[in-house]
C-alpha distance (Angstrom), angle and dihedral (degrees) to the residues before:
residue distance angle dihedral
M1 . . .
N2 3.82 . .
K3 3.79 97.1 .
Y4 3.80 118.3 121.8
Y5 3.79 125.8 -154.4
Q6 3.81 116.7 -146.1
L7 3.78 130.8 -159.1
R8 3.78 119.2 -172.3
S9 3.79 132.7 169.0
K10 3.80 118.9 -130.1
N11 3.79 93.6 -111.7
D12 3.83 92.5 42.4
Y13 3.81 89.1 -118.8
F14 3.76 87.2 140.1
S15 3.78 134.1 5.8
F16 3.77 136.0 161.9
Q17 3.76 142.2 163.7
V18 3.79 129.3 -140.2
H19 3.79 127.3 -159.4
G20 3.79 116.9 -117.2
K21 3.81 90.9 -120.6
T22 3.79 89.3 56.7
V23 3.80 91.4 52.9
I24 3.81 91.1 51.8
I25 3.82 92.5 48.8
I26 3.81 91.6 48.5
L27 3.82 90.8 50.7
L28 3.82 91.1 48.3
L29 3.80 90.9 49.4
L30 3.79 90.2 48.1
L31 3.79 90.5 51.9
T32 3.83 90.6 47.7
N33 3.79 90.7 51.4
I34 3.81 92.0 49.5
L35 3.80 92.4 49.5
F36 3.78 93.1 47.2
F37 3.80 90.0 44.8
L38 3.81 89.9 57.6
F39 3.81 91.0 43.4
S40 3.80 90.1 52.3
L41 3.80 90.8 54.8
T42 3.80 91.1 54.6
M43 3.81 95.5 51.4
G44 3.78 127.8 80.3
S45 3.78 141.2 81.8
D46 3.80 85.6 -41.9
W47 3.81 117.3 41.6
I48 3.81 115.8 -139.4
H49 3.80 122.1 -163.3
P50 3.84 111.9 -110.4
F51 3.82 91.4 -125.6
E52 3.82 89.1 55.9
V53 3.80 89.7 51.4
I54 3.82 92.4 50.1
K55 3.81 91.5 47.5
Y56 3.80 90.0 50.8
L57 3.82 93.0 49.2
V58 3.81 92.1 52.6
G59 3.79 91.0 48.8
V60 3.81 102.9 -106.0
G61 3.80 100.1 91.8
D62 3.78 134.4 107.4
S63 3.82 112.0 -65.7
S64 3.80 89.4 -146.9
L65 3.81 86.7 75.6
D66 3.81 92.0 64.2
F67 3.78 95.6 102.8
V68 3.80 97.9 41.0
I69 3.79 96.9 45.0
H70 3.80 108.6 21.3
T71 3.80 99.7 34.8
W72 3.80 102.0 30.1
R73 3.79 118.4 19.9
L74 3.81 104.8 25.2
P75 3.83 99.4 56.0
R76 3.79 90.8 41.6
T77 3.81 93.5 51.9
I78 3.81 93.1 44.7
L79 3.80 91.6 48.7
A80 3.82 90.2 48.7
F81 3.80 90.2 55.6
L82 3.82 93.5 45.5
V83 3.81 93.1 48.7
G84 3.80 92.0 49.0
A85 3.80 91.9 47.7
A86 3.81 92.7 48.9
L87 3.81 93.5 48.8
A88 3.81 91.5 46.4
I89 3.80 93.6 51.5
S90 3.81 90.6 44.9
G91 3.80 90.1 53.1
L92 3.80 91.5 46.4
I93 3.80 90.0 54.3
L94 3.80 93.5 48.7
Q95 3.80 93.9 48.3
G96 3.79 88.9 50.7
V97 3.81 95.0 46.0
V98 3.80 98.3 47.6
R99 3.83 94.6 28.8
N100 3.78 90.6 -134.9
P101 3.82 124.1 127.9
L102 3.82 90.7 -147.9
A103 3.79 94.9 60.7
S104 3.80 119.1 112.3
P105 3.83 135.1 137.9
D106 3.80 94.3 -99.0
I107 3.82 96.9 40.8
I108 3.82 97.3 53.0
G109 3.80 96.7 39.3
I110 3.80 107.2 -99.7
T111 3.80 92.6 115.6
S112 3.81 90.9 47.4
G113 3.79 90.6 52.4
A114 3.79 90.1 50.3
S115 3.81 88.9 49.6
V116 3.81 91.6 54.0
G117 3.79 91.0 49.8
A118 3.80 91.9 48.5
I119 3.82 95.6 45.0
V120 3.81 91.3 48.8
F121 3.80 88.4 51.9
I122 3.82 92.7 47.2
A123 3.82 93.2 46.5
F124 3.82 100.5 43.4
F125 3.81 111.3 16.3
M126 3.81 109.4 27.4
G127 3.81 92.5 94.4
T128 3.79 96.3 47.9
I129 3.82 103.2 32.8
G130 3.80 125.8 49.8
A131 3.79 118.3 -99.1
Q132 3.82 89.5 -120.9
W133 3.83 87.2 80.6
L134 3.81 92.9 61.5
P135 3.84 93.5 93.0
L136 3.81 90.3 53.8
A137 3.81 90.3 50.9
A138 3.81 91.3 50.4
I139 3.81 93.2 46.4
T140 3.81 90.2 48.3
G141 3.80 91.5 51.4
A142 3.79 91.2 48.1
G143 3.80 91.4 47.8
V144 3.81 95.3 49.7
V145 3.81 93.0 47.9
S146 3.81 92.0 45.9
F147 3.80 89.8 52.3
F148 3.80 92.1 53.6
I149 3.80 92.3 45.1
Y150 3.80 90.1 53.2
V151 3.82 93.6 45.5
F152 3.80 95.1 46.6
S153 3.82 90.5 47.2
W154 3.79 92.8 54.7
K155 3.77 117.1 107.6
K156 3.78 110.7 145.7
G157 3.79 85.0 -34.2
V158 3.78 134.8 -22.7
T159 3.78 119.5 -78.1
P160 3.83 118.0 -157.7
I161 3.82 95.8 -122.7
R162 3.83 92.1 48.0
L163 3.79 90.8 51.1
V164 3.81 92.4 50.2
L165 3.81 94.0 46.6
M166 3.80 92.7 46.7
G167 3.79 89.4 47.8
I168 3.80 91.9 52.2
G169 3.81 90.7 50.6
I170 3.79 95.3 48.0
S171 3.80 90.1 43.5
A172 3.81 88.6 58.8
I173 3.80 90.0 52.0
M174 3.81 91.6 49.4
N175 3.80 91.2 49.7
A176 3.80 89.2 52.4
I177 3.81 90.1 51.9
V178 3.80 90.8 50.0
T179 3.80 91.1 50.7
F180 3.81 91.0 48.9
L181 3.81 92.6 50.5
I182 3.80 91.7 48.6
V183 3.80 93.5 48.6
M184 3.80 92.4 48.3
S185 3.82 94.2 48.0
D186 3.79 126.9 87.6
T187 3.81 122.7 -92.3
V188 3.81 97.1 -95.3
I189 3.80 93.9 51.5
T190 3.81 91.6 42.4
T191 3.81 92.2 54.0
K192 3.81 92.6 46.3
S193 3.80 92.6 46.2
Y194 3.81 95.3 48.8
L195 3.80 91.3 50.6
W196 3.79 91.5 46.7
I197 3.80 97.2 45.2
T198 3.81 94.0 55.0
G199 3.80 89.3 60.7
S200 3.78 110.0 -100.1
L201 3.80 129.5 172.6
Y202 3.80 91.9 -165.6
G203 3.79 112.0 137.0
A204 3.82 96.3 18.2
S205 3.80 111.6 175.2
W206 3.78 137.8 -163.0
N207 3.81 91.0 -116.7
E208 3.81 89.4 62.3
I209 3.78 90.7 50.4
Y210 3.81 92.9 48.6
T211 3.81 88.8 52.1
F212 3.80 95.7 44.1
I213 3.82 100.6 47.1
P214 3.85 96.8 64.4
I215 3.82 90.0 49.2
I216 3.80 93.1 53.5
I217 3.81 93.9 43.2
A218 3.81 93.4 49.4
C219 3.82 95.1 45.9
T220 3.81 93.3 45.0
A221 3.81 92.5 48.5
I222 3.81 91.7 51.0
L223 3.79 90.8 46.3
M224 3.80 92.7 52.0
I225 3.80 90.5 50.1
L226 3.81 90.0 52.0
S227 3.80 94.8 40.7
R228 3.81 94.3 105.9
S229 3.80 90.3 59.6
M230 3.79 90.7 50.7
S231 3.81 91.4 49.8
V232 3.80 90.5 52.9
K233 3.80 92.3 43.3
E234 3.80 91.6 56.6
L235 3.82 86.9 66.2
G236 3.81 88.3 66.5
D237 3.79 136.9 -81.8
G238 3.80 93.0 -91.7
V239 3.80 94.1 53.9
A240 3.80 92.2 43.1
T241 3.81 92.0 50.9
S242 3.81 91.9 48.3
L243 3.82 88.7 53.6
G244 3.80 92.0 53.9
V245 3.81 100.4 -99.4
E246 3.82 114.1 144.4
V247 3.79 93.7 -133.7
Q248 3.80 101.0 -171.3
K249 3.80 94.3 46.3
Y250 3.78 93.3 49.9
R251 3.81 92.3 43.1
V252 3.80 91.1 56.4
G253 3.82 91.0 45.0
F254 3.81 92.6 51.4
L255 3.80 91.6 47.1
I256 3.80 90.4 52.2
L257 3.81 90.4 53.1
S258 3.81 90.2 49.0
V259 3.80 91.9 49.5
I260 3.81 93.0 49.4
L261 3.80 93.0 49.7
A262 3.81 96.0 44.6
G263 3.80 93.4 41.7
S264 3.79 92.5 51.0
A265 3.81 92.1 48.1
V266 3.80 91.0 50.7
A267 3.80 91.4 47.7
F268 3.80 92.8 55.8
A269 3.81 101.5 35.0
G270 3.79 109.3 16.3
G271 3.78 126.6 -130.9
I272 3.80 104.2 -14.5
G273 3.76 100.3 167.4
F274 3.82 138.7 -155.5
V275 3.83 96.5 15.5
G276 3.80 89.7 106.1
L277 3.80 88.7 51.7
M278 3.82 100.1 45.3
A279 3.82 104.2 38.1
P280 3.85 98.0 59.5
H281 3.81 91.4 47.8
I282 3.79 92.5 49.7
A283 3.81 89.4 47.5
R284 3.80 92.3 53.0
M285 3.81 90.6 48.1
M286 3.80 88.3 56.0
I287 3.81 103.4 42.3
G288 3.80 108.5 9.5
R289 3.80 128.4 -119.4
S290 3.81 100.9 -41.1
F291 3.80 101.3 135.0
I292 3.80 95.6 -159.8
G293 3.79 90.4 50.3
N294 3.78 92.5 46.1
I295 3.82 93.0 58.1
P296 3.83 96.8 71.9
T297 3.81 92.5 29.4
A298 3.81 94.3 54.8
A299 3.81 91.0 42.3
L300 3.80 92.2 54.3
I301 3.81 92.2 45.6
G302 3.81 92.2 47.9
G303 3.78 92.1 48.1
L304 3.80 91.1 49.5
L305 3.82 92.6 49.0
V306 3.80 93.7 53.5
M307 3.81 93.1 43.4
I308 3.82 89.5 53.1
A309 3.81 92.3 46.6
D310 3.80 92.2 48.5
L311 3.81 92.9 47.1
I312 3.81 91.1 51.8
G313 3.78 91.0 47.7
R314 3.79 95.6 52.1
T315 3.82 99.7 39.0
V316 3.81 113.5 28.7
F317 3.81 96.0 55.6
L318 3.81 100.4 39.3
P319 2.98 130.3 -163.3
S320 3.81 86.0 27.0
D321 3.81 119.6 73.4
I322 3.81 108.4 -144.4
P323 3.84 116.5 -159.5
A324 3.80 114.6 -107.1
G325 3.81 90.6 -129.1
V326 3.81 89.9 70.3
F327 3.80 91.4 63.6
T328 3.81 97.7 41.0
A329 3.82 88.0 52.3
S330 3.80 92.2 49.1
I331 3.81 88.9 57.9
G332 3.79 98.4 32.1
A333 3.81 98.7 52.1
P334 3.83 94.5 59.7
F335 3.82 88.5 43.1
F336 3.81 89.7 54.1
I337 3.82 90.9 49.8
Y338 3.80 88.9 50.5
L339 3.81 90.9 52.4
L340 3.81 90.9 48.7
Y341 3.79 89.8 53.0
R342 3.80 94.5 44.9
N343 3.82 92.5 48.9
R344 3.80 97.1 37.6
N345 3.83 92.1 122.8
I346 3.81 95.8 54.1
């Protein structure tokens, strides 16, 4: 299929075109996510027939399922998808900005910065300030760490490999700070922090979803509007500058979007690693390097990965509830090693 679909605003403020193959793949991924979403609602300590789940979702089901579906499984599954989508888009942005296949929020330290911000909030402010400020604390931590990574990586410009190596180093320092704060805290905070930092969706609530959705929608909308600049920027800073793109301004703007998305995901679900690394690569394997097409593709893949990891964690090892981050890391770490080997000559 060689047909392209175009979308253009009247004032040409934004415009983009998507290949027909990309549209088909996005629709197939969307269908896969919907089917797995329904499957996830049926699975647990108590199995519910899929038809009963569908009837409940359309408002004609058994009210006795309110707690199991509405209070327990539905918000957790939705949050899993949102967290995966946010991490995937954040990773897609970073890989485009630094033009390095190894870039992702957890690899270069953004997730670690968000973790420090969140743990500091949990340890010192949770009792005096409402929990609704936790996302802001995580985003602030991610933003501060990202700023220092960028500054320390600067030497007559920022090279991709220098940014990744600096991010790995600072990430190690942030992880040490997190460990220190956990060890020095009381038992209740230590238990809560350990569960959170491994990347758990346990206890997901509708309030978290209502807070998270506007953040993802706003960041994704801005990113799609700026997608043409990212596509040009991937050709190199020199080419982008010659075509009139203000490289430094857009780079900072893209990094801010990445920090907000990754920081919010960490605030709501903890340190779920490697999703931001894997999802963009899988998306490019499926549809190529079209940045505008990779936004929804990576988001759907990331959401599916975290939903699968969370479902395994809460069903396979019953009665234990294993954090989803354990399973994303078990897949992501070998994937990262593979990328290191494939790009060893960069």
